[in-house]
LUMPA-662574 format. One record per residue (C-alpha): x negated, y, z; residue number from 1; residue in one letter. Coordinates in Angstrom, 2 decimals. Layout:
N
R       px       py       pz    n  res
R        X        Y        Z  NUM    A
...
This chain:
255
R       px       py       pz    n  res
R   -39.70    -7.84    17.82    1    M
R   -36.92   -10.32    17.25    2    L
R   -38.23   -12.97    14.87    3    R
R   -35.38   -12.36    12.44    4    W
R   -35.38    -8.56    12.36    5    E
R   -37.61    -7.96     9.34    6    D
R   -37.06   -10.94     7.06    7    N
R   -34.39   -12.97     5.27    8    I
R   -33.15   -14.36     8.59    9    Q
R   -31.56   -10.98     9.27   10    F
R   -29.23   -11.44     6.31   11    W
R   -28.63   -15.11     7.13   12    E
R   -27.56   -14.17    10.64   13    R
R   -25.37   -11.40     9.31   14    L
R   -23.68   -13.88     6.98   15    H
R   -23.10   -16.23     9.92   16    K
R   -21.57   -13.46    12.04   17    V
R   -19.29   -12.48     9.17   18    L
R   -17.92   -16.03     9.04   19    Q
R   -17.08   -15.99    12.74   20    E
R   -15.57   -12.52    13.11   21    E
R   -12.12   -11.32    12.00   22    P
R   -11.92    -9.05     8.96   23    A
R   -11.16    -5.65    10.51   24    L
R    -9.63    -2.86     8.46   25    E
R   -12.17    -0.25     9.56   26    E
R   -15.06    -2.42     8.36   27    F
R   -13.72    -2.97     4.85   28    R
R   -16.12    -0.47     3.20   29    P
R   -19.09    -2.21     4.83   30    M
R   -17.93    -5.73     4.00   31    T
R   -17.41    -4.56     0.43   32    G
R   -21.05    -3.50     0.22   33    M
R   -22.19    -6.78     1.75   34    L
R   -20.22    -8.65    -0.90   35    A
R   -22.36    -6.91    -3.53   36    M
R   -25.36    -8.60    -1.89   37    L
R   -23.74   -12.02    -1.93   38    G
R   -22.67   -11.94     1.72   39    I
R   -18.96   -12.71     1.90   40    E
R   -16.55   -14.35     4.27   41    Q
R   -15.73   -17.88     3.24   42    G
R   -18.54   -18.15     0.69   43    K
R   -22.09   -19.53     0.99   44    P
R   -25.06   -17.16     1.05   45    F
R   -27.52   -18.37    -1.58   46    A
R   -29.67   -15.53    -2.97   47    P
R   -31.96   -16.32    -5.89   48    D
R   -35.70   -15.59    -5.67   49    A
R   -35.37   -12.03    -6.93   50    R
R   -32.55   -11.13    -4.56   51    M
R   -34.31   -12.80    -1.65   52    K
R   -37.38   -10.67    -2.28   53    G
R   -35.29    -7.51    -2.38   54    L
R   -33.50    -8.43     0.83   55    L
R   -36.79    -9.23     2.59   56    E
R   -38.10    -5.79     1.70   57    R
R   -34.84    -4.14     2.74   58    A
R   -35.03    -5.85     6.14   59    A
R   -38.60    -4.63     6.67   60    R
R   -37.77    -1.09     5.60   61    D
R   -34.60    -1.10     7.65   62    G
R   -36.42    -2.13    10.78   63    R
R   -39.04     0.56    10.22   64    A
R   -36.33     3.17     9.83   65    Q
R   -34.62     1.86    12.95   66    M
R   -37.78     2.44    14.99   67    L
R   -38.08     5.95    13.59   68    V
R   -34.50     6.61    14.67   69    A
R   -35.26     5.27    18.13   70    G
R   -38.60     6.89    18.86   71    F
R   -39.21     9.80    16.48   72    A
R   -36.11    11.95    16.73   73    S
R   -36.47    15.62    15.85   74    S
R   -33.22    16.73    17.49   75    R
R   -33.81    19.61    19.90   76    P
R   -31.09    18.36    22.25   77    D
R   -33.15    15.26    23.06   78    R
R   -35.32    17.10    25.60   79    F
R   -34.28    17.08    29.24   80    V
R   -36.39    20.15    30.11   81    W
R   -38.09    22.62    27.73   82    P
R   -41.43    22.30    29.56   83    D
R   -41.54    18.48    29.67   84    R
R   -41.78    15.65    27.12   85    K
R   -38.99    13.63    28.76   86    W
R   -36.02    12.90    26.52   87    E
R   -32.47    11.78    27.12   88    Y
R   -32.22     8.10    26.25   89    A
R   -28.68     8.69    25.01   90    T
R   -28.17    11.95    23.15   91    L
R   -24.43    12.01    23.86   92    R
R   -22.91    12.29    27.32   93    Y
R   -19.17    12.53    26.62   94    E
R   -18.44     8.79    26.55   95    N
R   -20.05     5.45    25.82   96    G
R   -19.04     5.14    22.18   97    D
R   -20.65     8.28    20.67   98    F
R   -17.28     9.49    19.39   99    E
R   -16.60    13.20    19.00  100    L
R   -13.41    15.02    17.96  101    P
R   -14.83    15.42    14.45  102    T
R   -16.36    11.97    14.03  103    G
R   -19.07     9.67    15.35  104    I
R   -22.58    10.88    16.16  105    D
R   -24.28     8.19    14.07  106    L
R   -27.77     9.52    14.70  107    E
R   -27.33     9.27    18.46  108    A
R   -25.74     5.83    18.19  109    R
R   -28.51     4.50    15.94  110    D
R   -31.14     5.89    18.29  111    R
R   -29.68     4.14    21.31  112    W
R   -29.02     0.78    19.70  113    F
R   -32.50     0.65    18.21  114    S
R   -33.75     0.72    21.81  115    Q
R   -31.11    -1.26    23.66  116    A
R   -28.19    -3.67    23.26  117    V
R   -25.56    -2.44    25.69  118    G
R   -23.75     0.73    26.70  119    M
R   -21.46     1.89    29.48  120    S
R   -19.84     5.33    29.93  121    P
R   -21.44     5.49    33.40  122    K
R   -24.88     5.36    31.77  123    M
R   -24.40     8.59    29.82  124    V
R   -22.72    10.87    32.36  125    L
R   -24.49    14.08    33.29  126    R
R   -22.44    14.70    36.40  127    T
R   -24.00    14.99    39.88  128    P
R   -23.25    12.01    42.09  129    G
R   -21.72     9.89    39.33  130    A
R   -23.10     7.00    37.33  131    G
R   -26.78     7.08    36.42  132    S
R   -29.34     9.04    34.46  133    L
R   -31.55     7.40    31.85  134    Y
R   -34.58     9.44    30.80  135    W
R   -36.89     8.23    28.06  136    L
R   -40.65     8.68    28.39  137    G
R   -42.63     7.78    25.30  138    L
R   -45.22    10.56    24.93  139    R
R   -47.93    12.04    27.12  140    D
R   -48.12    15.70    28.09  141    K
R   -49.85    16.52    24.80  142    D
R   -47.14    14.85    22.70  143    G
R   -49.08    11.69    21.80  144    A
R   -47.32     8.33    21.96  145    Y
R   -48.21     6.23    25.00  146    L
R   -51.08     3.83    24.24  147    D
R   -51.43     0.48    26.01  148    G
R   -55.22     0.80    25.93  149    G
R   -55.27     4.00    27.98  150    K
R   -54.54     4.71    31.64  151    T
R   -51.92     7.28    32.61  152    Y
R   -50.70     8.91    35.80  153    R
R   -47.08     9.90    36.34  154    L
R   -46.45    12.24    39.29  155    S
R   -43.00    11.94    40.84  156    V
R   -42.01    14.63    43.37  157    P
R   -40.33    13.36    46.53  158    Q
R   -37.60    13.05    47.45  159    P
R   -36.13    11.93    44.15  160    V
R   -32.57    13.36    43.91  161    P
R   -30.46    10.20    43.99  162    Q
R   -28.02     8.54    46.38  163    K
R   -28.70     4.88    45.57  164    L
R   -32.15     4.20    44.09  165    F
R   -34.51     5.10    41.26  166    W
R   -36.91     3.14    39.10  167    S
R   -39.42     3.33    36.26  168    V
R   -39.40     0.38    33.84  169    T
R   -41.95    -0.23    31.07  170    V
R   -40.92    -1.60    27.67  171    Y
R   -42.88    -2.81    24.65  172    D
R   -42.19    -0.39    21.78  173    S
R   -42.20    -3.19    19.21  174    E
R   -39.84    -5.59    20.96  175    T
R   -37.93    -3.02    23.05  176    R
R   -38.02    -5.62    25.82  177    S
R   -39.75    -5.34    29.17  178    Q
R   -43.51    -5.48    28.80  179    I
R   -45.02    -8.93    29.35  180    Q
R   -48.48    -9.26    30.90  181    T
R   -50.20   -11.57    33.37  182    D
R   -49.20    -9.10    36.08  183    Q
R   -45.63   -10.35    35.54  184    D
R   -44.19    -6.98    36.48  185    K
R   -42.52    -4.30    34.39  186    A
R   -40.86    -2.01    36.94  187    A
R   -41.62     0.16    39.94  188    L
R   -38.47     0.48    42.07  189    R
R   -37.70     2.65    45.06  190    S
R   -36.08    -0.25    46.95  191    L
R   -38.82    -2.80    46.23  192    V
R   -42.35    -1.89    45.12  193    E
R   -42.07     1.75    46.26  194    L
R   -39.99     1.30    49.41  195    K
R   -42.84     2.39    51.68  196    D
R   -44.06     5.47    49.80  197    V
R   -43.66     8.77    51.69  198    P
R   -40.40    10.60    51.07  199    K
R   -42.19    13.94    50.91  200    T
R   -44.93    15.29    48.69  201    G
R   -45.67    13.56    45.39  202    T
R   -45.91     9.88    44.48  203    T
R   -48.40     9.05    41.73  204    D
R   -47.63     6.04    39.55  205    L
R   -50.17     4.48    37.19  206    Y
R   -49.91     2.68    33.87  207    F
R   -52.81     1.08    32.02  208    G
R   -54.87    -2.06    31.39  209    P
R   -56.42    -1.97    34.88  210    A
R   -55.28    -0.53    38.20  211    A
R   -57.15     2.44    39.67  212    P
R   -58.86     1.46    42.92  213    A
R   -56.39     1.27    45.79  214    G
R   -53.35     1.89    43.56  215    K
R   -52.42    -1.69    42.70  216    E
R   -48.99    -1.36    44.35  217    G
R   -48.11     1.70    42.27  218    Q
R   -49.32     0.41    38.91  219    W
R   -47.89    -1.37    35.86  220    I
R   -50.25    -3.20    33.53  221    K
R   -50.13    -2.37    29.82  222    T
R   -51.68    -4.08    26.79  223    K
R   -54.40    -2.54    24.60  224    P
R   -53.19    -2.22    21.04  225    G
R   -49.55    -2.05    22.10  226    K
R   -47.32     0.98    22.29  227    G
R   -44.93     1.31    25.20  228    W
R   -42.23     3.52    26.66  229    F
R   -40.35     3.82    29.93  230    V
R   -36.89     4.50    31.22  231    Y
R   -36.82     6.58    34.37  232    L
R   -33.49     5.74    35.97  233    R
R   -31.70     7.57    38.75  234    L
R   -28.60     5.91    40.20  235    Y
R   -26.16     8.29    41.85  236    G
R   -28.19    11.33    40.72  237    P
R   -27.86    14.56    42.71  238    D
R   -27.70    18.19    41.64  239    G
R   -31.44    18.99    41.39  240    P
R   -31.76    16.35    38.67  241    A
R   -29.39    18.43    36.53  242    F
R   -30.16    22.06    37.32  243    D
R   -33.94    21.94    36.93  244    G
R   -34.59    22.02    40.66  245    G
R   -36.41    18.69    40.38  246    W
R   -38.59    17.44    37.53  247    K
R   -41.03    14.55    37.22  248    P
R   -44.40    15.29    35.71  249    G
R   -45.39    14.23    32.22  250    D
R   -47.67    11.26    31.61  251    F
R   -51.28    12.40    31.95  252    E
R   -54.20    10.35    30.69  253    E
R   -56.69     9.37    33.38  254    V
R   -60.18     9.43    31.89  255    R
């Protein structure tokens, strides 16, 4: 978690940004609402004790709602396949700004920017051979959120349908940054850690507090008491990634 996300620093930073950015016409309704909170361009931000308390609570509640938007969507179009728990990281695929002919898909935009900080049109394409695919894995095969205190296996059929490379990267659900452990590793990549795995059959990857015997090279360490999620990325994805001809397994707990 960013240290300023759920406290008065959020509003202080917002006030600072407002001083440094031009006043754009399309943002006038939002800047008008901020003015009601005492956040205005060219004026100091000095909330009294009552207002500060209200803003602190609003920041906490806002962050909580942001995480719900990011990781607890109920939209049916989030699923990549009906028989898997994998979700599309970005719910829109038309462009990189979530704009539709009738408006902006705010739910999809909020979901993405609660998880990440950047966007490119090439990241959302669902066209064979172009750009990349980002799939979000945050639940096991039974629908439970991934738990840093448990060990999971992810089975990846080979060959993975991509022209460049593929990877699985683990993120801390609270910070939405790459997981930090004494292993000092957050990703398993086809060109690095997994470059020697067979290109046929199935590759099993492991995630948990300790590596299964003999699987250290195909394992990412997680932290007990911490939730986590992954992005499975395919760069230059091929047809089977789109037509259901290839699917990764779901996360399965290893007991």
